[in-house]
C-alpha positions as CSV (number, residue, x, y, z in Angstrom):
1,M,-38.9,23.8,21.5
2,E,-40.6,20.6,22.8
3,I,-39.0,17.3,22.7
4,P,-41.1,14.6,20.9
5,Q,-42.1,11.5,23.0
6,R,-40.0,9.2,20.7
7,V,-36.8,11.0,21.6
8,D,-35.3,10.3,25.0
9,S,-33.2,13.4,25.5
10,K,-32.3,17.0,24.1
11,F,-28.9,15.7,23.1
12,R,-30.4,12.9,20.9
13,L,-32.8,15.5,19.3
14,I,-29.9,17.7,18.4
15,L,-28.0,14.7,16.8
16,L,-30.9,13.6,14.9
17,V,-31.7,17.2,13.6
18,A,-28.2,17.6,12.5
19,K,-27.8,14.4,10.8
20,R,-31.1,14.9,8.9
21,A,-30.2,18.7,8.1
22,R,-26.9,17.3,6.5
23,Q,-29.0,14.9,4.5
24,L,-31.3,17.7,3.3
25,Q,-28.3,19.9,2.3
26,A,-26.8,16.9,0.3
27,G,-30.1,16.8,-1.7
28,A,-32.6,14.8,0.1
29,R,-36.2,15.6,-0.5
30,P,-38.0,17.1,2.8
31,L,-40.7,14.7,4.1
32,V,-43.0,17.5,5.1
33,Q,-44.1,20.6,3.5
34,S,-42.4,23.5,5.2
35,P,-42.5,27.3,5.0
36,Y,-38.9,27.3,6.1
37,K,-35.8,27.2,4.0
38,K,-33.3,26.2,6.6
39,P,-32.4,22.5,6.6
40,T,-32.3,22.5,10.4
41,K,-35.9,23.8,10.7
42,I,-37.2,21.4,8.2
43,A,-35.4,18.4,9.9
44,L,-36.8,19.5,13.3
45,Q,-40.3,19.7,11.7
46,E,-39.8,16.2,10.3
47,I,-38.9,14.8,13.6
48,Q,-41.8,16.7,15.4
49,A,-44.2,15.3,12.8
50,G,-43.0,11.8,13.4
51,V,-42.3,11.0,9.7
52,L,-38.5,10.5,10.1
53,P,-37.9,7.0,11.2
54,F,-34.9,6.4,13.5
55,E,-33.7,3.6,16.0
56,V,-32.0,3.9,19.2
57,E,-29.4,1.0,19.7
58,E,-28.9,-0.2,23.0
59,P,-25.3,0.0,24.4
60,L,-23.2,-3.2,24.2
61,T,-22.5,-5.2,27.3
62,E,-18.9,-5.7,28.4
63,E,-18.8,-9.1,27.0
64,A,-20.1,-8.2,23.6
65,E,-17.6,-5.3,23.5
66,K,-14.7,-7.5,24.1
67,A,-15.9,-10.1,21.5
68,A,-16.2,-7.2,19.0
69,K,-12.7,-6.0,19.8
70,M,-11.3,-9.6,19.4
71,K,-13.0,-10.1,16.2
72,A,-11.7,-6.8,14.9
73,A,-8.1,-7.6,16.0
74,K,-8.0,-10.8,13.8
């Protein structure tokens, strides 16, 4: 299994595949034609083909984290 360039780690790849597989199991239509039936295989193919859009959010800074906690406490 090769990690696509858009994905920064194996861990993130696993998370993306798992989330997309759950969507497929819930009835989402596949974005690629696949000979496979298993949602995990289809999700992996979608990510490798580059047709599944996703964003990687940057972690919050300490100041932004404190501000978010203060806002949630109100």
